[in-house]
C-alpha positions as a Markdown table, in Angstrom:
| # | Residue | x | y | z |
|---|---|---|---|---|
| 1 | Met | 87.3 | 137.3 | 66.2 |
| 2 | Asp | 91.1 | 136.8 | 66.5 |
| 3 | Leu | 93.3 | 138.9 | 68.4 |
| 4 | Thr | 94.8 | 141.6 | 66.4 |
| 5 | Leu | 97.8 | 143.7 | 67.0 |
| 6 | Glu | 95.7 | 146.9 | 68.4 |
| 7 | Thr | 93.2 | 144.9 | 70.6 |
| 8 | Gly | 96.5 | 143.3 | 72.2 |
| 9 | Ala | 98.0 | 146.5 | 72.9 |
| 10 | Trp | 94.9 | 148.2 | 74.7 |
| 11 | Leu | 94.7 | 144.6 | 77.1 |
| 12 | Leu | 98.3 | 145.2 | 77.9 |
| 13 | Leu | 97.9 | 148.5 | 78.8 |
| 14 | Thr | 94.9 | 147.6 | 81.0 |
| 15 | Ala | 96.9 | 144.6 | 82.2 |
| 16 | Ala | 99.6 | 147.1 | 83.3 |
| 17 | Val | 97.0 | 149.3 | 84.9 |
| 18 | Val | 95.5 | 146.2 | 86.8 |
| 19 | Ala | 98.9 | 145.1 | 88.3 |
| 20 | Met | 99.4 | 148.7 | 89.9 |
| 21 | Ile | 96.6 | 148.8 | 91.5 |
| 22 | Thr | 96.8 | 145.2 | 92.4 |
| 23 | Arg | 100.1 | 145.2 | 93.7 |
| 24 | Arg | 99.3 | 148.8 | 96.0 |
| 25 | Phe | 95.9 | 147.0 | 97.5 |
| 26 | Arg | 97.8 | 142.9 | 97.7 |
| 27 | Leu | 95.4 | 141.6 | 95.6 |
| 28 | Pro | 96.2 | 138.4 | 93.6 |
| 29 | Tyr | 96.6 | 139.4 | 90.1 |
| 30 | Ser | 94.3 | 137.3 | 88.7 |
| 31 | Ile | 91.4 | 138.5 | 90.3 |
| 32 | Gly | 92.2 | 141.9 | 89.2 |
| 33 | Leu | 92.5 | 140.4 | 86.2 |
| 34 | Val | 89.7 | 138.4 | 85.6 |
| 35 | Ser | 87.5 | 141.1 | 87.3 |
| 36 | Ala | 88.9 | 143.7 | 84.6 |
| 37 | Gly | 87.6 | 141.1 | 82.1 |
| 38 | Ile | 84.6 | 141.1 | 83.4 |
| 39 | Leu | 84.1 | 144.9 | 83.7 |
| 40 | Leu | 85.5 | 145.3 | 79.9 |
| 41 | Ala | 82.8 | 142.9 | 78.2 |
| 42 | Phe | 79.8 | 145.4 | 79.5 |
| 43 | Leu | 81.8 | 148.5 | 77.8 |
| 44 | Pro | 80.5 | 149.7 | 74.7 |
| 45 | Phe | 84.2 | 150.6 | 73.3 |
| 46 | Ala | 85.6 | 146.7 | 74.9 |
| 47 | Pro | 88.1 | 145.1 | 72.5 |
| 48 | Gln | 87.1 | 142.9 | 70.2 |
| 49 | Ala | 88.7 | 139.4 | 71.1 |
| 50 | Ala | 87.6 | 135.9 | 72.0 |
| 51 | Leu | 89.6 | 133.5 | 74.2 |
| 52 | Thr | 89.8 | 130.4 | 71.7 |
| 53 | Lys | 91.5 | 127.0 | 71.8 |
| 54 | Asp | 94.3 | 128.0 | 69.1 |
| 55 | Leu | 95.2 | 131.5 | 70.8 |
| 56 | Leu | 95.3 | 129.4 | 74.0 |
| 57 | Phe | 97.4 | 126.7 | 72.5 |
| 58 | Thr | 99.5 | 128.0 | 70.0 |
| 59 | Ala | 100.0 | 131.3 | 71.4 |
| 60 | Leu | 99.7 | 131.7 | 75.1 |
| 61 | Leu | 100.2 | 128.0 | 76.7 |
| 62 | Pro | 103.5 | 127.0 | 75.5 |
| 63 | Pro | 105.0 | 130.3 | 77.0 |
| 64 | Leu | 103.4 | 130.0 | 80.2 |
| 65 | Leu | 104.6 | 126.6 | 80.5 |
| 66 | Phe | 108.3 | 126.8 | 79.4 |
| 67 | Glu | 108.8 | 129.5 | 81.9 |
| 68 | Ala | 107.4 | 127.7 | 85.0 |
| 69 | Ala | 109.5 | 125.0 | 83.5 |
| 70 | Phe | 112.8 | 126.3 | 83.0 |
| 71 | Ser | 112.6 | 127.8 | 87.1 |
| 72 | Ile | 112.7 | 124.1 | 88.3 |
| 73 | Ser | 116.1 | 122.8 | 89.5 |
| 74 | Trp | 116.6 | 119.2 | 89.1 |
| 75 | Glu | 118.8 | 119.2 | 91.9 |
| 76 | Glu | 116.1 | 120.8 | 93.9 |
| 77 | Leu | 112.9 | 118.6 | 92.6 |
| 78 | Arg | 115.2 | 115.2 | 92.7 |
| 79 | Arg | 114.9 | 114.6 | 96.8 |
| 80 | Asp | 110.9 | 114.9 | 95.8 |
| 81 | Phe | 110.6 | 113.6 | 92.5 |
| 82 | Ala | 108.8 | 110.7 | 93.8 |
| 83 | Ile | 106.1 | 112.2 | 95.6 |
| 84 | Val | 105.5 | 114.8 | 93.0 |
| 85 | Thr | 105.2 | 111.8 | 90.7 |
| 86 | Val | 102.5 | 110.2 | 92.6 |
| 87 | Leu | 100.4 | 113.7 | 93.2 |
| 88 | Ala | 100.9 | 114.7 | 89.3 |
| 89 | Thr | 99.3 | 110.5 | 88.1 |
| 90 | Val | 97.1 | 108.8 | 91.3 |
| 91 | Gly | 96.4 | 112.3 | 92.6 |
| 92 | Val | 95.2 | 113.3 | 89.3 |
| 93 | Ala | 93.2 | 110.1 | 88.7 |
| 94 | Leu | 91.7 | 110.1 | 92.0 |
| 95 | Ala | 90.2 | 113.8 | 91.4 |
| 96 | Ala | 89.2 | 112.9 | 88.1 |
| 97 | Ala | 87.5 | 110.2 | 89.0 |
| 98 | Val | 85.6 | 111.4 | 92.2 |
| 99 | Thr | 84.4 | 114.0 | 89.6 |
| 100 | Ala | 83.2 | 112.3 | 86.9 |
| 101 | Thr | 81.4 | 109.8 | 89.1 |
| 102 | Gly | 79.5 | 112.5 | 90.7 |
| 103 | Met | 78.4 | 114.0 | 87.2 |
| 104 | His | 77.2 | 111.5 | 86.2 |
| 105 | Ile | 75.4 | 110.0 | 89.0 |
| 106 | Ala | 74.4 | 113.5 | 90.6 |
| 107 | Ala | 74.2 | 115.7 | 87.2 |
| 108 | Gly | 73.1 | 113.1 | 85.0 |
| 109 | Trp | 76.1 | 113.5 | 82.5 |
| 110 | Pro | 76.6 | 110.8 | 79.8 |
| 111 | Trp | 80.0 | 109.0 | 81.2 |
| 112 | Ile | 82.3 | 110.2 | 78.0 |
| 113 | Gly | 81.3 | 113.5 | 78.9 |
| 114 | Ser | 81.5 | 113.3 | 82.8 |
| 115 | Leu | 85.2 | 111.9 | 82.1 |
| 116 | Ala | 86.4 | 114.6 | 79.5 |
| 117 | Phe | 85.3 | 117.2 | 82.5 |
| 118 | Gly | 86.9 | 115.2 | 85.4 |
| 119 | Val | 90.0 | 115.2 | 83.2 |
| 120 | Leu | 90.1 | 118.9 | 82.0 |
| 121 | Ile | 89.1 | 120.4 | 85.6 |
| 122 | Ala | 92.2 | 118.1 | 87.6 |
| 123 | Ala | 94.3 | 120.0 | 86.0 |
| 124 | Thr | 95.9 | 122.7 | 88.3 |
| 125 | Asp | 97.4 | 126.1 | 86.7 |
| 126 | Pro | 100.6 | 126.3 | 87.0 |
| 127 | Val | 101.0 | 130.1 | 86.4 |
| 128 | Ser | 97.7 | 131.4 | 88.8 |
| 129 | Val | 99.4 | 128.8 | 91.5 |
| 130 | Ile | 102.8 | 130.1 | 91.3 |
| 131 | Ala | 102.0 | 133.6 | 91.2 |
| 132 | Thr | 99.6 | 133.5 | 94.1 |
| 133 | Phe | 101.7 | 131.8 | 96.1 |
| 134 | Arg | 104.9 | 133.8 | 95.8 |
| 135 | Glu | 102.6 | 137.3 | 96.4 |
| 136 | Ala | 102.3 | 135.3 | 99.5 |
| 137 | Lys | 105.9 | 135.2 | 100.1 |
| 138 | Ala | 105.9 | 131.1 | 100.2 |
| 139 | Arg | 109.6 | 129.4 | 99.8 |
| 140 | Gly | 111.7 | 126.7 | 100.1 |
| 141 | Arg | 110.0 | 122.8 | 99.8 |
| 142 | Leu | 106.5 | 124.2 | 99.9 |
| 143 | Leu | 107.4 | 127.1 | 96.9 |
| 144 | Leu | 108.9 | 123.7 | 95.0 |
| 145 | Leu | 106.0 | 121.5 | 95.9 |
| 146 | Ile | 103.4 | 123.4 | 94.5 |
| 147 | Glu | 105.7 | 124.6 | 91.3 |
| 148 | Thr | 106.2 | 121.0 | 90.3 |
| 149 | Glu | 102.8 | 119.5 | 91.6 |
| 150 | Ser | 100.9 | 121.7 | 89.5 |
| 151 | Leu | 103.2 | 121.4 | 86.4 |
| 152 | Phe | 103.4 | 117.8 | 86.1 |
| 153 | Asn | 99.5 | 117.9 | 87.2 |
| 154 | Asp | 98.8 | 120.0 | 83.6 |
| 155 | Gly | 100.7 | 117.4 | 81.6 |
| 156 | Thr | 99.7 | 113.8 | 83.1 |
| 157 | Ala | 95.8 | 115.7 | 82.8 |
| 158 | Ala | 96.6 | 116.8 | 79.2 |
| 159 | Val | 97.6 | 113.1 | 78.4 |
| 160 | Ala | 94.5 | 111.7 | 80.2 |
| 161 | Phe | 92.5 | 114.3 | 78.0 |
| 162 | Ser | 93.7 | 113.1 | 75.2 |
| 163 | Val | 93.4 | 109.5 | 75.6 |
| 164 | Val | 89.2 | 110.1 | 76.9 |
| 165 | Ile | 88.9 | 112.1 | 72.9 |
| 166 | Ala | 90.4 | 109.4 | 71.4 |
| 167 | Ala | 88.7 | 106.5 | 73.2 |
| 168 | Ala | 85.1 | 108.7 | 72.8 |
| 169 | Ala | 86.2 | 108.5 | 69.0 |
| 170 | Gly | 86.5 | 104.9 | 68.9 |
| 171 | Gln | 90.1 | 104.8 | 68.6 |
| 172 | Asn | 91.7 | 101.9 | 70.5 |
| 173 | Gly | 89.2 | 101.7 | 73.5 |
| 174 | Ser | 90.2 | 98.1 | 75.1 |
| 175 | Pro | 92.2 | 98.1 | 78.1 |
| 176 | Gly | 95.4 | 97.4 | 76.3 |
| 177 | Gly | 94.8 | 100.0 | 73.5 |
| 178 | Ile | 94.6 | 102.6 | 76.5 |
| 179 | Val | 97.9 | 101.6 | 77.6 |
| 180 | Leu | 99.2 | 102.1 | 74.5 |
| 181 | Leu | 98.0 | 105.3 | 74.0 |
| 182 | Leu | 99.3 | 106.8 | 77.6 |
| 183 | Ala | 102.5 | 105.3 | 76.4 |
| 184 | Gln | 103.0 | 106.9 | 73.1 |
| 185 | Ser | 101.7 | 110.2 | 74.4 |
| 186 | Ile | 103.6 | 110.3 | 77.2 |
| 187 | Gly | 106.8 | 108.9 | 75.7 |
| 188 | Gly | 106.6 | 110.8 | 72.3 |
| 189 | Gly | 106.1 | 114.1 | 74.1 |
| 190 | Phe | 109.1 | 113.4 | 76.5 |
| 191 | Leu | 111.3 | 112.3 | 73.6 |
| 192 | Cys | 110.2 | 115.1 | 71.3 |
| 193 | Gly | 110.7 | 117.8 | 74.0 |
| 194 | Ala | 114.0 | 116.2 | 75.1 |
| 195 | Ala | 115.3 | 116.7 | 71.2 |
| 196 | Val | 114.0 | 119.8 | 70.8 |
| 197 | Ala | 115.6 | 120.8 | 73.9 |
| 198 | Met | 119.3 | 119.2 | 73.0 |
| 199 | Ala | 119.6 | 120.9 | 69.8 |
| 200 | Ala | 119.1 | 123.8 | 71.4 |
| 201 | Leu | 121.6 | 123.4 | 73.8 |
| 202 | Leu | 123.9 | 122.6 | 70.9 |
| 203 | Leu | 123.3 | 126.3 | 69.6 |
| 204 | Val | 123.6 | 128.1 | 73.1 |
| 205 | Gly | 126.6 | 126.4 | 73.7 |
| 206 | Arg | 128.1 | 127.9 | 70.5 |
| 207 | Thr | 127.2 | 131.4 | 71.3 |
| 208 | Asp | 127.6 | 134.3 | 74.4 |
| 209 | Asp | 124.8 | 136.4 | 72.6 |
| 210 | His | 122.0 | 136.8 | 75.0 |
| 211 | Leu | 119.7 | 137.9 | 72.0 |
| 212 | Val | 120.7 | 134.4 | 70.3 |
| 213 | Glu | 119.9 | 132.6 | 73.6 |
| 214 | Ile | 116.5 | 134.4 | 74.0 |
| 215 | Thr | 115.7 | 133.3 | 70.9 |
| 216 | Val | 116.6 | 130.0 | 70.6 |
| 217 | Thr | 115.1 | 129.0 | 74.2 |
| 218 | Thr | 112.1 | 130.9 | 71.7 |
| 219 | Val | 111.7 | 128.1 | 69.4 |
| 220 | Ala | 112.5 | 125.0 | 71.9 |
| 221 | Ala | 109.2 | 126.6 | 73.6 |
| 222 | Tyr | 107.0 | 126.5 | 70.8 |
| 223 | Gly | 108.8 | 124.0 | 68.5 |
| 224 | Ser | 108.7 | 121.3 | 71.5 |
| 225 | Phe | 104.9 | 121.8 | 71.7 |
| 226 | Leu | 104.6 | 122.2 | 67.6 |
| 227 | Leu | 106.9 | 119.3 | 67.1 |
| 228 | Ala | 104.8 | 117.0 | 69.7 |
| 229 | Asn | 101.0 | 118.2 | 68.7 |
| 230 | His | 102.4 | 117.6 | 64.5 |
| 231 | Phe | 102.9 | 114.1 | 65.7 |
| 232 | Gln | 99.7 | 113.9 | 67.8 |
| 233 | Leu | 101.8 | 113.9 | 71.5 |
| 234 | Ser | 101.4 | 115.6 | 74.7 |
| 235 | Gly | 102.7 | 119.0 | 73.6 |
| 236 | Val | 102.2 | 120.0 | 77.1 |
| 237 | Leu | 105.1 | 117.3 | 78.5 |
| 238 | Ala | 107.0 | 118.2 | 75.2 |
| 239 | Thr | 106.9 | 121.8 | 76.2 |
| 240 | Ile | 107.8 | 121.4 | 80.1 |
| 241 | Thr | 110.2 | 118.8 | 79.1 |
| 242 | Ala | 112.0 | 121.2 | 77.1 |
| 243 | Gly | 112.3 | 123.7 | 79.4 |
| 244 | Ile | 113.6 | 121.5 | 82.2 |
| 245 | Phe | 116.1 | 120.1 | 79.9 |
| 246 | Met | 117.3 | 123.6 | 79.1 |
| 247 | Arg | 117.8 | 124.8 | 82.8 |
| 248 | Asn | 119.8 | 121.7 | 84.2 |
| 249 | Phe | 121.5 | 119.7 | 81.3 |
| 250 | Arg | 124.8 | 121.3 | 80.4 |
| 251 | Ala | 126.5 | 118.2 | 78.5 |
| 252 | Leu | 126.0 | 119.5 | 75.3 |
| 253 | Gly | 125.8 | 123.0 | 76.1 |
| 254 | Ala | 124.7 | 125.8 | 78.4 |
| 255 | Ile | 123.1 | 129.6 | 78.2 |
| 256 | Ser | 126.0 | 131.9 | 79.5 |
| 257 | Asp | 126.1 | 133.8 | 83.0 |
| 258 | Arg | 124.9 | 137.4 | 81.3 |
| 259 | Gly | 122.6 | 135.6 | 78.8 |
| 260 | Arg | 120.5 | 133.8 | 82.1 |
| 261 | Glu | 120.0 | 137.1 | 83.3 |
| 262 | Ala | 118.6 | 138.2 | 79.9 |
| 263 | Val | 116.8 | 134.8 | 79.4 |
| 264 | Asp | 114.9 | 134.7 | 83.0 |
| 265 | Ala | 114.3 | 138.5 | 82.1 |
| 266 | Phe | 112.5 | 137.6 | 79.0 |
| 267 | Trp | 110.6 | 134.6 | 79.9 |
| 268 | Glu | 109.1 | 136.7 | 83.5 |
| 269 | Tyr | 108.2 | 139.4 | 81.1 |
| 270 | Ala | 106.6 | 136.5 | 78.3 |
| 271 | Ala | 104.8 | 135.2 | 81.0 |
| 272 | Phe | 103.1 | 138.2 | 82.3 |
| 273 | Val | 101.9 | 138.6 | 78.6 |
| 274 | Ala | 100.2 | 135.6 | 78.4 |
| 275 | Thr | 99.1 | 135.4 | 81.9 |
| 276 | Ser | 97.2 | 138.9 | 81.3 |
| 277 | Leu | 95.6 | 138.0 | 78.1 |
| 278 | Ile | 94.5 | 134.8 | 79.1 |
| 279 | Phe | 93.0 | 136.0 | 82.5 |
| 280 | Leu | 91.7 | 139.2 | 80.8 |
| 281 | Leu | 89.8 | 137.2 | 77.6 |
| 282 | Met | 88.8 | 134.8 | 80.4 |
| 283 | Gly | 86.8 | 137.8 | 82.2 |
| 284 | Met | 85.2 | 139.0 | 79.3 |
| 285 | Arg | 84.3 | 135.5 | 78.2 |
| 286 | Val | 82.8 | 134.6 | 81.9 |
| 287 | Ala | 80.4 | 137.6 | 81.5 |
| 288 | His | 78.8 | 136.0 | 78.8 |
| 289 | Gln | 78.4 | 133.0 | 79.8 |
| 290 | Asp | 75.1 | 131.6 | 80.8 |
| 291 | Leu | 76.1 | 130.5 | 84.2 |
| 292 | Leu | 72.5 | 131.0 | 85.4 |
| 293 | Ala | 71.3 | 128.3 | 82.9 |
| 294 | Phe | 74.0 | 125.7 | 84.4 |
| 295 | Trp | 74.0 | 127.2 | 87.8 |
| 296 | Lys | 72.9 | 123.5 | 89.2 |
| 297 | Pro | 75.4 | 121.3 | 87.6 |
| 298 | Ala | 78.1 | 124.4 | 88.2 |
| 299 | Ala | 77.6 | 123.7 | 91.8 |
| 300 | Leu | 77.7 | 120.2 | 92.0 |
| 301 | Ala | 81.2 | 120.9 | 90.0 |
| 302 | Ile | 82.7 | 122.8 | 92.4 |
| 303 | Val | 82.2 | 120.6 | 95.3 |
| 304 | Leu | 83.5 | 117.7 | 93.5 |
| 305 | Val | 86.2 | 119.0 | 92.5 |
| 306 | Thr | 87.2 | 120.4 | 95.5 |
| 307 | Val | 86.4 | 117.0 | 97.0 |
| 308 | Gly | 89.0 | 115.4 | 94.5 |
| 309 | Arg | 91.3 | 117.5 | 95.1 |
| 310 | Ala | 91.5 | 117.1 | 99.1 |
| 311 | Leu | 91.1 | 113.0 | 98.6 |
| 312 | Ala | 94.0 | 113.2 | 96.0 |
| 313 | Ile | 96.3 | 115.0 | 98.1 |
| 314 | Tyr | 95.8 | 113.7 | 101.6 |
| 315 | Leu | 95.5 | 110.1 | 100.0 |
| 316 | Ser | 99.2 | 110.6 | 98.0 |
| 317 | Cys | 100.6 | 112.5 | 100.6 |
| 318 | Trp | 99.8 | 109.5 | 103.2 |
| 319 | Pro | 102.1 | 106.7 | 102.1 |
| 320 | Phe | 105.0 | 109.3 | 102.8 |
| 321 | Ala | 103.9 | 109.8 | 106.0 |
| 322 | Arg | 106.9 | 108.0 | 107.5 |
| 323 | Ser | 109.7 | 108.4 | 105.4 |
| 324 | Ser | 111.7 | 111.4 | 104.6 |
| 325 | Gln | 109.8 | 113.0 | 102.0 |
| 326 | Arg | 106.7 | 113.6 | 104.6 |
| 327 | Val | 104.7 | 116.5 | 103.9 |
| 328 | Pro | 103.7 | 118.5 | 106.9 |
| 329 | Phe | 99.7 | 118.3 | 107.4 |
| 330 | Glu | 99.6 | 122.2 | 107.0 |
| 331 | Gln | 101.6 | 121.8 | 104.1 |
| 332 | Gln | 99.0 | 119.3 | 102.8 |
| 333 | Asn | 95.8 | 121.7 | 103.5 |
| 334 | Ile | 98.2 | 124.8 | 101.0 |
| 335 | Leu | 98.4 | 121.8 | 98.1 |
| 336 | Phe | 94.6 | 121.1 | 98.5 |
| 337 | Trp | 93.3 | 124.3 | 98.5 |
| 338 | Gly | 95.8 | 126.1 | 96.4 |
| 339 | Gly | 95.1 | 123.9 | 93.3 |
| 340 | Leu | 93.7 | 126.5 | 91.5 |
| 341 | Arg | 92.0 | 125.9 | 87.9 |
| 342 | Gly | 93.1 | 128.0 | 85.0 |
| 343 | Ala | 94.4 | 128.5 | 81.2 |
| 344 | Leu | 94.7 | 124.3 | 80.7 |
| 345 | Ala | 91.5 | 123.7 | 81.7 |
| 346 | Leu | 90.0 | 126.3 | 79.7 |
| 347 | Ala | 92.0 | 125.5 | 76.6 |
| 348 | Leu | 90.5 | 121.7 | 76.9 |
| 349 | Ala | 87.0 | 122.9 | 77.2 |
| 350 | Leu | 87.0 | 124.7 | 74.5 |
| 351 | Gly | 89.0 | 122.6 | 72.7 |
| 352 | Leu | 86.0 | 120.0 | 73.7 |
| 353 | Pro | 84.9 | 117.6 | 69.8 |
| 354 | Ala | 81.2 | 118.3 | 68.2 |
| 355 | Gly | 80.4 | 114.9 | 69.5 |
| 356 | Ile | 81.0 | 114.8 | 73.3 |
| 357 | Pro | 77.9 | 115.1 | 74.6 |
| 358 | Arg | 77.2 | 117.9 | 76.9 |
| 359 | Ala | 79.9 | 120.0 | 75.2 |
| 360 | Gln | 78.3 | 123.4 | 76.1 |
| 361 | Ala | 77.6 | 122.6 | 79.7 |
| 362 | Ile | 80.8 | 121.1 | 80.2 |
| 363 | Val | 82.8 | 124.7 | 78.7 |
| 364 | Thr | 80.2 | 126.9 | 80.9 |
| 365 | Val | 80.4 | 124.8 | 83.9 |
| 366 | Thr | 84.3 | 124.7 | 83.9 |
| 367 | Phe | 84.2 | 129.0 | 83.3 |
| 368 | Ala | 82.6 | 128.3 | 86.5 |
| 369 | Val | 85.0 | 126.3 | 88.4 |
| 370 | Val | 87.7 | 128.2 | 87.4 |
| 371 | Ala | 86.2 | 131.8 | 88.5 |
| 372 | Phe | 85.2 | 130.2 | 91.7 |
| 373 | Ser | 88.9 | 128.8 | 92.3 |
| 374 | Ile | 90.6 | 132.1 | 91.1 |
| 375 | Phe | 88.3 | 134.3 | 93.2 |
| 376 | Val | 87.4 | 132.3 | 96.4 |
| 377 | Gln | 90.5 | 129.9 | 96.9 |
| 378 | Gly | 92.8 | 132.5 | 95.5 |
| 379 | Leu | 91.7 | 135.2 | 97.9 |
| 380 | Thr | 91.8 | 133.0 | 101.1 |
| 381 | Ile | 94.7 | 131.1 | 100.2 |
| 382 | Ala | 97.2 | 133.5 | 101.4 |
| 383 | Pro | 97.1 | 133.4 | 104.8 |
| 384 | Leu | 97.2 | 129.9 | 105.3 |
| 385 | Val | 100.3 | 130.1 | 103.2 |
| 386 | Arg | 102.1 | 133.2 | 105.0 |
| 387 | Arg | 101.6 | 131.1 | 108.0 |
| 388 | Ala | 102.8 | 128.2 | 106.5 |
| 389 | Ala | 105.7 | 129.7 | 104.9 |
| 390 | Gly | 107.0 | 131.6 | 108.3 |
| 391 | Ala | 107.0 | 128.0 | 110.1 |
| 392 | Gln | 109.5 | 126.8 | 107.6 |
| 393 | Pro | 113.6 | 127.7 | 108.0 |
| 394 | Arg | 114.9 | 130.0 | 105.6 |
């Protein structure tokens, strides 16, 4: 059933309790939420709500993307823009190719299903990644690389997924048609996000009322996403663009100093709410997934996704080894193991068209991979991050 106000209130109360417990025992918040969701699913009075594509895409994903993008400073990003771009394009392609090829050959999945899964599972979750690394005291360039790579990674994975689905439906399956679809989705998403952000900046530049500024940023976050989706463009890229523009583009107007504090606090809370609901509902959904029936393809997928992520990071960073953008090997290890999966991968899997082969298997295996990344990688990444962060200059 849909998420009602009453159910949402109970879930948020649960999230608040989980937040206090995880902080007390120094555990990753996402792990506490998923565990709580699994426990809730078996209680007789468990909240009745389902994690659906519409709930993820329409309500919960835009604030997560906007909050992450709004925290990025272009001045800091510009120095590492080249390597972040390579990681989010070549890296995503490598990871998706390894996973898709392996699932086709070893699991016997049809090519279309394998490609759809390979692309959607290549999307790392910026919220899980950023939260985990901030809790582990990552800072400086390491945190910037983690934030921007995971955020841009989502954008390119979402675009690639839409192209695979369009090709599966027989729309522009030729190489020229695929290139055109990519250009339209990427360029159109960027333009939608930029247009909405500029219109929003025109408004906020004429007020110093922090409540109005919060309202305008909310409209920008959801408006950019919905506008791009209306024209079948990349809503993910549109919202990311809107967030970056509103933080960094000041020619048309800017959020006031007082408003900046209020806006930052609001979006931090909005991201907390969205994250809490996603991972609690994910835990409830995992509890009802028939993971045992798909344990072989799930285990294979976990191995392939891990290998694909390793190749994506190490091969993408290699060309920069002798440049000013060189990424130390220890930080490459962190980027590799810290590629957690989450909201976007689940949203894309839940939104698979009925005609995609092995759709149910893809959904279940996606939940298994996401659960592995949260519980195994999420619990073991902190020591690596603390060691690398401690070696960085303040």
